[in-house]
N, C-alpha and C positions, 0 to 999 in steps of 0.2 A: 626706637634706638635704645639699646641696653646701656646701663651706666658703665659697666665694666666690660672690657674687651676680652674675648677668649684667645687662648694660644692657638696660633695657626698650625694646621697639620704639617708634619715634617716627614711623613712616610711615603716619600716620592723620590724618584731619581733624577728626572729631567724636567725643566720648565721652559716655556716659551713666553716671552714678554712681548705683548702687542701694543703698539702706540702709533699715533698719527705723525708725530714730529720728533726730530732730534731735540733733546732736553726734556721731553715728557717724563721719561723714566727717572731722570736725575732730580726732577722737582717733586717726585712722589715716592719712589720705592728703591732707589739705588742702595740705601743702607741695608735693606732686606736682601737684595741680590748679593751684596758683599758677604753677608753672613752665610747665605746658602752656598756660595762657591767655596768659601773656606771650609765648609763642612763636607765638601766633596760632591755636591749636587752640580749637574750640568745645566747652565742657563744660556739661552740664545735670545737675541733681540730681533724683532721684525717690525720695521717702520714703514708706514704707508707712503711717506714723502721724504724728501731730503731737506725740507725746511727752507726752500729757496725763496719764499716770500717773507722770511722772518727778520731780515735786516734792512732797514729803510735806506741805509747809505751804500748798500751793495746791490748791483744788478743780480737778478735771480740766478743766472748761470754761475756767477762767481760765488754768490752766497751758498749755493748748493755744495760746491767743493769745500768751502770753509766749514760748513756745518756738518758735512759727512765726516771730515777729518776730526773735528772736535768730538763728534759722537763716538767714533771708534776709539778715541783716546779715553773718553769718559767711561766707556764700557770696559776697556782694558784695566782701568783703575779699580774696578770691582770684580775682576776675574773673568770677564766675558770677552771672548775673541770672535764669536760668531755673530755678526751684525749684518742683516739683510735689509735692503731698501726696495720697495715695490714701485717707486717712481710714479705714484699718483700725484696729481697737482696740489701743491700746498695752497691752502685757502679755499680749495674747491673739491675736497674729498666728499664723495657721495656714496651712500649705502646702497649701491646698485649691484647688478649682476657681475660686473667686471671685478669689483673689489671683493665681493663675496667669493667668487671663484678662486681668486688669488689666495684668499685666506684659507679656504677649504683645502686647497692643494698644499699650502704650507703646513697646515696642521697634520694632514695625512702623511706628508713627507717626513716631518720631524718627530711625530708621534710622542708628544710630551705627556707626562702625567698631570702636571700643573700648567695652567695657562693664566697669566696675569694680563688683564685688559685695563687700559686707562679709562678713567671715569666717563661713562656714557650719559650720566644724568644731566638734567637741565642746569643744575647748579654744582659748583665745586665744593670741596670740603670747607672752604672759607665763606661760603654763602654767595660768592659772586656767580654771575651768569657764565655758564660754560661755553667754550668756543664751538662754533658749528662743526669744525673738523673733528673735535673730540666726540661730540654727540653722534655724528654720522658714523665715524669709524668704530666707536665703541659698540653701538647698536649692531652694526654689521658684523663685528667680530663675534658677538654673542650668538647671532643667527648662524654664522659660519660654524661655530662650535657644535651647534645642534645638527647642522647638515653634514658635518664631517663624519658622523657616526652612521649615516644612512647610505648604504651602498648604491641605492637607486637614485640618489641625488648627486649630480655631477660625477657620474661614474668614470669619466676620463681623467679625473683629478687624483686618482689613486685608490688604494684599498682603504676601506672605512677605518676610522679611528675615533674612539670616545675617550675623553679625558677623565681623570679621576677628580680633579679639583679645578674650580674657576674662582679667581680672586680679582676684585675690582680695586685698583689703586686710586687714591685721591677721592674716594666716594664720600658724599655728604653724611651718610649714616653707616659707618663701618661696623663690623661685627667682631673682627679678629685683629690680632697684632703680632708682630715679630720683634723680639728684643734685639736691638741693634747696638748694644753696648760695645761689641767687638767690631762693629762695622761703621761706626759713626765717622771716624777719621777718613775711611775710604769713601763714604758718601759725600763728605765735604770735598775731597779731592776730585770726585767724579763730576760734581756740579761745577767746580772751578775750571774743569777742562773746557767748558763752553765759554772760553774767555772773550772771544769776539762778540758772541751773541749777548752775553751778560753786559758787556760794555755798551752795546747798542741800546740795551734796555735801561742803562743808567746805573747798573749795579757794579760796585767795586769788588775786587777780589777779597778785600777785608770784610765785606758784608756777607760773604758766603757762609762762613762757619756759624755766625749768630743765627742766620736764617734756617739752616739745616738743623742746628742744635735746638733752636726754639720750637720748631715744629715737632721734633722728636720728643722733647720734654712735655709738650702739650698732649701728645698721644699717650705718653707714659703715665700721665696723671690718671689715666683710666686703665693702666696696665702694670700695676705694682710699683710705680715710681721709677722704672727704668726707661732710658730713651728707647723709643719704639716707632715702628712704621705700621700704620693701620690699613686694613683691607676689608672690603665687603665680600664675604664668601657667598657664592650663589650655588645652591644645590644642583648637582648634575643629574 
């Protein structure tokens, strides 16, 4: 792991952010998304699940409705209006043929230059053990990005497409970063939109800003002292 983080490439037009659950983007990269959309980049979200197993006090069907609504609001607060859910089961995401086919089709349909994948490693950026859904989904997403460029793999999923950049959010060993000085407030608002979910986890709305700001400052210590979001760039 390098001591200082490099500046993330900015010579792309559209991005697709892939994650397993509602809130994954907000806990990792919403500040960067806010900066990108303000600069005129187009960003879309694609989530494997609706997070129906994420709130202990709500039945799954009700939780899915709440978490979808909160995710759409969270996305809107950083300039994203395109949010798609694949309806794979929360807590039981598997890196199999069904998920891979869905992801290949989405990549070929949307044709992004940049794809952001949520951390697929065994551990998170904080050193904690990563959730099974994150590991399974992230690994499958990286495999799907390779397959999407091969016309002979899943030919029914559309014309092949190869992305220009792959970035992993919340990775334990990041390589690049984005200055979110102009996106920090939007990042706070985006995470705060998950009000019901955060309450279920025991987080108050007042705790959101210190959490987001603290993480951004910690990354910034390796990126010129400005608040930042870190990514692991994977060569394409």
